[in-house]
C-alpha positions, -999 to 999 in steps of 0.1 A, spaced: -218 -195 -365 -252 -178 -358 -248 -143 -356 -273 -143 -326 -247 -162 -303 -230 -136 -281 -192 -133 -279 -191 -151 -248 -209 -180 -263 -186 -181 -292 -157 -181 -267 -173 -208 -248 -175 -230 -277 -141 -223 -289 -127 -234 -251 -147 -265 -254 -125 -276 -284 -94 -266 -267 -106 -286 -234 -114 -317 -256 -78 -315 -269 -63 -310 -237 -79 -341 -224 -69 -359 -254 -107 -364 -268 -112 -365 -305 -146 -350 -302 -164 -321 -286 -193 -334 -261 -217 -316 -238 -192 -322 -211 -167 -302 -231 -192 -274 -234 -196 -273 -198 -159 -272 -194 -157 -245 -218 -184 -226 -197 -161 -233 -166 -129 -222 -179 -145 -188 -192 -157 -183 -154 -180 -154 -161 -216 -147 -168 -251 -156 -158 -247 -192 -157 -215 -190 -136 -234 -164 -113 -264 -189 -108 -238 -218 -103 -223 -198 -75 -256 -189 -61 -266 -226 -59 -235 -231 -39 -219 -253 -66 -181 -258 -59 -168 -251 -96 -134 -265 -89 -147 -298 -79 -172 -297 -107 -142 -293 -132 -123 -320 -114 -154 -345 -115 -159 -334 -153 -123 -342 -163 -122 -375 -143 -152 -388 -160 -140 -378 -197 -105 -379 -198 -92 -403 -222 -68 -432 -207 -51 -436 -239 -47 -398 -246 -45 -392 -285 -25 -364 -300 -51 -345 -320 -33 -319 -340 -63 -298 -358 -84 -280 -332 -109 -273 -362 -111 -310 -370 -129 -321 -338 -165 -329 -345 -194 -320 -321 -213 -352 -309 -248 -354 -316 -257 -345 -282 -234 -316 -284 -250 -307 -319 -285 -308 -303 -276 -287 -274 -262 -260 -298 -296 -262 -315 -315 -260 -285 -294 -232 -269 -311 -210 -296 -344 -221 -286 -337 -213 -250 -329 -178 -257 -361 -171 -278 -381 -188 -250 -366 -163 -227 -372 -136 -253 -335 -127 -255 -320 -110 -284 -290 -130 -282 -278 -164 -270 -261 -164 -237 -242 -186 -213 -275 -193 -194 -290 -206 -225 -264 -227 -233 -265 -243 -194 -303 -248 -198 -299 -265 -228 -271 -291 -215 -294 -296 -187 -325 -305 -209 -311 -338 -217 -308 -359 -187 -287 -386 -204 -253 -367 -212 -224 -370 -190 -224 -332 -180 -259 -333 -168 -253 -365 -147 -225 -348 -129 -247 -317 -124 -272 -337 -107 -245 -348 -82 -244 -311 -73 -281 -307 -71 -286 -292 -102 -311 -298 -128 -329 -281 -157 -360 -271 -136 -341 -258 -106 -317 -238 -129 -346 -223 -148 -364 -213 -117 -331 -197 -103 -327 -178 -137 -364 -165 -134 -356 -153 -98 -324 -138 -107 -340 -119 -138 -369 -108 -115 -393 -128 -133 -418 -153 -116 -430 -185 -132 -463 -179 -149 -494 -200 -144 -513 -210 -177 -544 -202 -154 -539 -164 -149 -567 -152 -175 -590 -175 -153 -586 -159 -116 -619 -137 -122 -645 -153 -98 -622 -182 -87 -628 -189 -51 -593 -198 -44 -577 -162 -54 -595 -145 -26 -616 -126 -50 -652 -124 -42 -660 -113 -76 -684 -135 -94 -686 -139 -133 -716 -122 -147 -745 -145 -160 -759 -132 -196 -794 -129 -199 -810 -147 -227 
């Protein structure tokens, strides 16, 4: 596994394997990654979910109900569980989210953003029932980190009548 992954994220991925086994699934999907994150129970992502007033016990229950295999299989090899294509993509995007945040390591909040990025997975659909989506989570994260969303137009404020600045751009003489 990539050395940029924090120990917490490595643990979460390990927990997701255990959650898939516990639920009788023979794969690891985004829903298992989210269950792994919930099982870890700590970190920025969990703190943000608390801040967003998500009942983590209910979220866990809803996830388990949605994915529990009715014909529960006995999967003996924990290392033989493959990631679904969506889960593989989430892991790849997690690294990109960390880079976007200029973080030296991949943390739980980057995993959460990556899960939320794709609206077509079970985990994201269930999180939407709790009013958690990518944009809102990212805004909450930026506020927690003391950052504010930056406008692409910040460089053009000079002489802008909407900024309250009366400066006019200088005219060049020909």
